[in-house]
Residue frames as a rotation matrix with the C-alpha (Angstrom) as fourth column:
UNK 1
0.052 -0.295 0.954 100.40
-0.794 0.567 0.219 118.88
-0.606 -0.769 -0.205 96.71
UNK 2
-0.321 -0.204 -0.925 101.70
-0.793 0.591 0.144 115.75
0.518 0.780 -0.352 95.06
UNK 3
0.753 0.621 0.218 100.18
-0.651 0.655 0.384 112.39
0.095 -0.431 0.897 95.76
UNK 4
-0.445 -0.895 -0.027 102.18
-0.878 0.442 -0.182 109.41
0.175 -0.057 -0.983 96.95
UNK 5
-0.121 0.373 -0.920 101.63
-0.193 0.900 0.391 105.65
0.974 0.225 -0.037 97.16
UNK 6
0.819 0.535 0.206 100.33
-0.336 0.156 0.929 104.01
0.464 -0.830 0.308 100.31
UNK 7
0.534 -0.704 -0.468 103.71
0.751 0.650 -0.121 102.33
0.389 -0.287 0.876 100.88
UNK 8
-0.431 -0.745 0.509 105.42
0.444 -0.667 -0.599 105.71
0.785 -0.032 0.618 101.16
UNK 9
0.122 0.556 0.822 102.73
-0.570 -0.639 0.517 107.07
0.813 -0.532 0.239 103.49
UNK 10
0.908 0.183 -0.376 103.11
0.141 0.713 0.686 103.99
0.394 -0.676 0.622 105.69
UNK 11
0.036 -0.974 -0.226 106.87
0.871 0.141 -0.470 104.61
0.490 -0.180 0.853 105.95
UNK 12
-0.412 -0.156 0.898 106.21
-0.025 -0.983 -0.182 108.26
0.911 -0.098 0.401 106.78
UNK 13
0.523 0.674 0.522 103.78
-0.559 -0.191 0.807 107.55
0.644 -0.714 0.277 109.62
UNK 14
0.762 -0.327 -0.559 106.08
0.541 0.796 0.271 104.84
0.357 -0.509 0.784 111.00
UNK 15
-0.298 -0.938 0.179 108.90
0.687 -0.340 -0.642 107.39
0.663 -0.069 0.745 111.17
UNK 16
-0.422 0.225 0.878 106.60
-0.461 -0.887 0.005 109.62
0.781 -0.403 0.478 113.26
UNK 17
-0.804 -0.093 0.588 105.91
-0.592 0.231 -0.772 106.98
-0.064 -0.968 -0.241 115.92
UNK 18
0.317 0.948 -0.037 102.91
-0.943 0.311 -0.122 105.09
-0.104 0.073 0.992 114.51
UNK 19
-0.695 -0.525 0.491 103.01
-0.518 0.840 0.165 101.30
-0.499 -0.140 -0.855 114.84
UNK 20
-0.450 0.500 -0.740 101.51
-0.615 0.427 0.663 98.68
0.647 0.754 0.115 112.57
UNK 21
-0.292 0.448 0.845 98.72
-0.851 0.281 -0.444 96.97
-0.436 -0.849 0.299 114.51
UNK 22
-0.070 0.314 0.947 97.31
0.218 0.931 -0.293 94.60
-0.973 0.186 -0.134 111.91
UNK 23
-0.850 -0.103 -0.516 96.89
-0.484 -0.234 0.843 93.98
-0.208 0.967 0.149 108.21
UNK 24
-0.082 0.887 0.454 93.40
0.103 0.460 -0.882 93.34
-0.991 -0.026 -0.129 106.87
UNK 25
0.747 0.272 0.607 93.59
0.589 0.154 -0.793 92.51
-0.309 0.950 -0.045 103.19
UNK 26
0.058 -0.733 0.678 95.40
0.835 -0.336 -0.435 95.34
0.547 0.591 0.593 101.45
UNK 27
0.557 0.191 0.809 94.86
-0.170 -0.926 0.336 97.82
0.813 -0.325 -0.483 104.30
UNK 28
-0.371 -0.727 -0.578 97.50
0.633 0.258 -0.730 98.37
0.679 -0.637 0.365 106.96
UNK 29
0.707 0.679 0.196 96.07
0.247 -0.497 0.832 99.64
0.663 -0.540 -0.519 110.25
UNK 30
-0.422 -0.906 0.032 98.30
0.430 -0.231 -0.873 101.86
0.798 -0.355 0.487 112.37
UNK 31
0.791 0.592 -0.157 97.95
0.414 -0.327 0.850 103.10
0.451 -0.737 -0.503 115.93
UNK 32
-0.293 -0.856 0.425 99.91
0.079 -0.465 -0.882 105.31
0.953 -0.225 0.204 118.27
UNK 33
-0.188 0.200 -0.962 99.99
0.956 0.262 -0.132 105.22
0.226 -0.944 -0.240 122.05
UNK 34
-0.598 0.044 -0.800 98.25
0.430 -0.825 -0.367 108.23
-0.677 -0.564 0.474 123.55
UNK 35
-0.704 0.390 -0.594 96.16
-0.685 -0.596 0.420 108.69
-0.190 0.702 0.687 120.38
UNK 36
-0.174 0.724 0.668 92.75
-0.178 0.644 -0.744 107.07
-0.969 -0.248 0.017 119.94
UNK 37
0.457 0.348 -0.819 92.82
-0.818 -0.196 -0.540 107.45
-0.349 0.917 0.195 116.15
UNK 38
0.063 -0.407 0.911 93.52
0.276 0.885 0.376 104.49
-0.959 0.228 0.168 113.88
UNK 39
-0.066 -0.159 -0.985 94.93
-0.847 -0.513 0.139 104.95
-0.528 0.843 -0.101 110.40
UNK 40
0.350 0.203 0.915 93.82
0.288 0.906 -0.311 102.51
-0.891 0.372 0.259 107.72
UNK 41
-0.062 -0.512 -0.857 96.25
-0.723 -0.568 0.392 102.97
-0.688 0.644 -0.336 104.84
UNK 42
0.884 0.379 0.274 95.46
-0.080 0.700 -0.710 101.15
-0.461 0.605 0.649 101.57
UNK 43
-0.223 -0.971 -0.084 98.55
-0.507 0.042 0.861 99.54
-0.832 0.234 -0.502 100.05
UNK 44
0.771 0.493 0.404 97.89
0.132 0.497 -0.858 98.83
-0.623 0.714 0.318 96.38
UNK 45
0.334 -0.741 0.582 101.35
0.942 0.248 -0.225 98.51
0.022 0.624 0.781 94.88
UNK 46
-0.711 -0.644 -0.283 102.66
0.627 -0.762 0.159 101.85
-0.318 -0.064 0.946 93.65
UNK 47
-0.058 0.778 0.625 99.21
0.762 -0.370 0.531 103.28
0.645 0.508 -0.571 92.89
UNK 48
-0.903 -0.314 0.294 99.12
0.086 -0.802 -0.592 106.82
0.421 -0.509 0.751 94.31
UNK 49
-0.443 0.752 -0.489 96.49
0.814 0.108 -0.571 107.66
-0.376 -0.651 -0.660 96.90
UNK 50
0.159 0.569 0.807 93.79
0.731 -0.617 0.292 110.12
0.664 0.543 -0.514 95.91
UNK 51
-0.587 -0.541 0.603 94.42
0.115 -0.792 -0.599 113.60
0.801 -0.283 0.527 97.28
UNK 52
0.211 0.749 0.629 91.32
-0.651 -0.372 0.662 113.73
0.729 -0.549 0.409 99.50
UNK 53
0.885 0.076 -0.459 92.23
0.201 0.827 0.525 110.47
0.419 -0.557 0.717 101.22
UNK 54
-0.049 -0.991 -0.123 95.87
0.745 0.046 -0.665 111.51
0.665 -0.124 0.736 101.57
UNK 55
-0.455 -0.080 0.887 94.93
-0.276 -0.934 -0.226 114.83
0.846 -0.348 0.403 103.18
UNK 56
0.602 0.755 0.259 92.50
-0.539 0.146 0.829 113.08
0.588 -0.639 0.495 105.54
UNK 57
0.714 -0.384 -0.586 95.09
0.550 0.826 0.128 110.51
0.434 -0.413 0.800 106.65
UNK 58
-0.375 -0.885 0.275 97.72
0.509 -0.445 -0.737 113.22
0.775 -0.136 0.618 107.18
UNK 59
-0.135 0.417 0.899 95.28
-0.585 -0.766 0.267 115.23
0.800 -0.490 0.348 109.30
UNK 60
0.861 0.493 -0.127 94.41
-0.226 0.594 0.772 112.18
0.456 -0.636 0.623 111.40
UNK 61
0.447 -0.781 -0.435 98.11
0.782 0.578 -0.235 111.41
0.435 -0.235 0.869 111.88
UNK 62
0.791 -0.126 -0.598 98.84
0.318 -0.751 0.579 114.99
-0.522 -0.648 -0.554 112.96
UNK 63
-0.303 -0.912 0.277 101.15
0.728 -0.034 0.685 115.58
-0.615 0.409 0.674 110.01
UNK 64
0.346 0.338 -0.875 101.35
-0.246 -0.867 -0.433 118.43
-0.905 0.365 -0.217 107.51
UNK 65
0.994 0.052 0.095 101.91
0.083 0.200 -0.976 118.60
-0.070 0.978 0.194 103.77
UNK 66
0.499 -0.866 0.028 105.45
-0.813 -0.479 -0.330 119.81
0.299 0.142 -0.944 104.45
UNK 67
0.150 -0.426 0.892 106.25
-0.663 0.626 0.410 116.49
-0.733 -0.653 -0.189 106.16
UNK 68
0.886 0.229 0.403 105.88
0.118 0.729 -0.674 114.68
-0.448 0.645 0.619 102.84
UNK 69
0.804 -0.591 -0.073 108.91
-0.342 -0.358 -0.869 116.38
0.487 0.723 -0.490 101.34
């Protein structure tokens, strides 16, 4: 699995119905109606997210590795 920057992950979750609720510092917090989970995606320029964090955020968002491609 390749890693990707927080900006790209934010675009991906937005395309799957997640909405930006607020920005706290460099973290963008997303929510989705009907889902109690909140995604806090760190946006640090083009620095790629670490794989463990990326996998955790994808799992919380209900997405799979195949959705990245």
